[in-house]
VEXKOL-45569 format. One line per 8 residues: number of its first residue (from 1); for each residue x, y, z of C-alpha. Coordinates in Angstrom, 1 decimal. Last residue first. Layout:
<recs>
NUM = X Y Z  ... .
</recs>
This chain:
<recs>
102 = 129.1 29.0 108.2  126.4 27.4 110.4  122.9 28.4 109.3  121.1 26.4 111.9  117.5 26.1 110.6  116.8 25.6 106.9  120.2 25.3 105.4  121.8 23.6 108.4 .
94 = 118.9 21.2 108.7  119.2 20.4 105.0  122.9 19.8 105.4  122.3 17.6 108.4  120.0 15.4 106.3  122.5 15.2 103.5  125.3 14.3 106.0  123.2 11.5 107.4 .
86 = 122.5 10.3 103.9  126.2 10.4 103.0  127.0 8.4 106.2  124.5 5.7 105.3  121.1 5.7 107.0  120.0 2.5 108.8  117.2 4.1 110.7  117.8 2.2 113.9 .
78 = 116.1 5.0 115.9  119.1 5.4 118.3  121.6 5.1 115.5  120.1 7.5 113.0  119.1 9.9 115.8  122.7 9.8 117.0  123.9 10.4 113.5  121.6 13.5 113.3 .
70 = 123.1 14.7 116.6  126.6 14.2 115.2  125.7 16.4 112.2  124.8 19.1 114.7  128.2 18.6 116.4  130.0 18.9 113.1  128.1 22.1 112.1  129.1 23.7 115.4 .
62 = 127.3 25.2 118.4  125.9 22.2 120.3  123.5 21.7 123.2  123.9 25.1 124.8  120.2 25.9 124.6  118.5 23.5 122.1  117.3 25.5 119.2  116.4 23.0 116.5 .
54 = 114.1 21.0 118.8  111.9 24.0 119.1  110.8 23.4 115.5  108.5 20.5 116.4  105.4 22.3 115.2  104.1 22.6 118.8  105.3 19.8 121.0  108.9 19.0 122.0 .
46 = 109.2 15.2 121.8  106.1 14.4 119.7  106.9 17.2 117.4  110.4 15.9 117.0  109.1 12.4 116.0  106.7 13.9 113.5  109.4 16.2 112.1  111.8 13.2 111.5 .
38 = 109.2 11.1 109.7  112.0 8.7 108.4  110.8 9.0 104.8  110.2 12.8 105.0  113.6 13.6 106.5  115.3 11.1 104.2  113.7 12.8 101.1  114.8 16.2 102.2 .
30 = 118.3 14.9 102.7  118.3 13.2 99.3  117.2 16.5 97.7  120.0 18.3 99.6  122.7 16.0 98.2  125.8 17.2 100.1  128.5 18.6 97.9  129.9 20.7 100.7 .
22 = 128.2 19.8 104.0  131.4 19.3 105.9  132.2 22.9 104.8  129.7 24.0 107.4  132.5 24.7 109.7  133.8 23.3 112.9  134.8 19.8 112.0  134.3 17.5 115.0 .
14 = 131.9 15.2 113.3  134.3 14.8 110.4  137.0 13.3 112.8  140.3 15.1 113.1  140.1 15.8 116.8  139.0 12.2 117.6  141.7 10.7 115.3  144.4 12.8 117.0 .
6 = 143.1 11.6 120.4  143.2 8.0 119.3  146.7 8.5 118.0  147.9 10.2 121.2  146.4 7.5 123.3  148.3 4.8 121.4 .
</recs>
């Protein structure tokens, strides 16, 4: 049982290393979700300035999958109710504009 759980964990989309997890993501949807959920306003209140410092957390994550996981964490913690494809779309926009994972 442990082996199967471990295999599922390693194979989960959030653990994928490359930006290929964003292939086919709806960038317009991601932009709309960011605006509707006021992501930048929340980030600005947390880190100050224009909020962009939140996109460069030292040592926090270094893969596209982990960054998508952070978007999912915000979705869950803030009770946004986004569907998985919406979370992926938001993460794809963040990758395009800030992270540039390959």
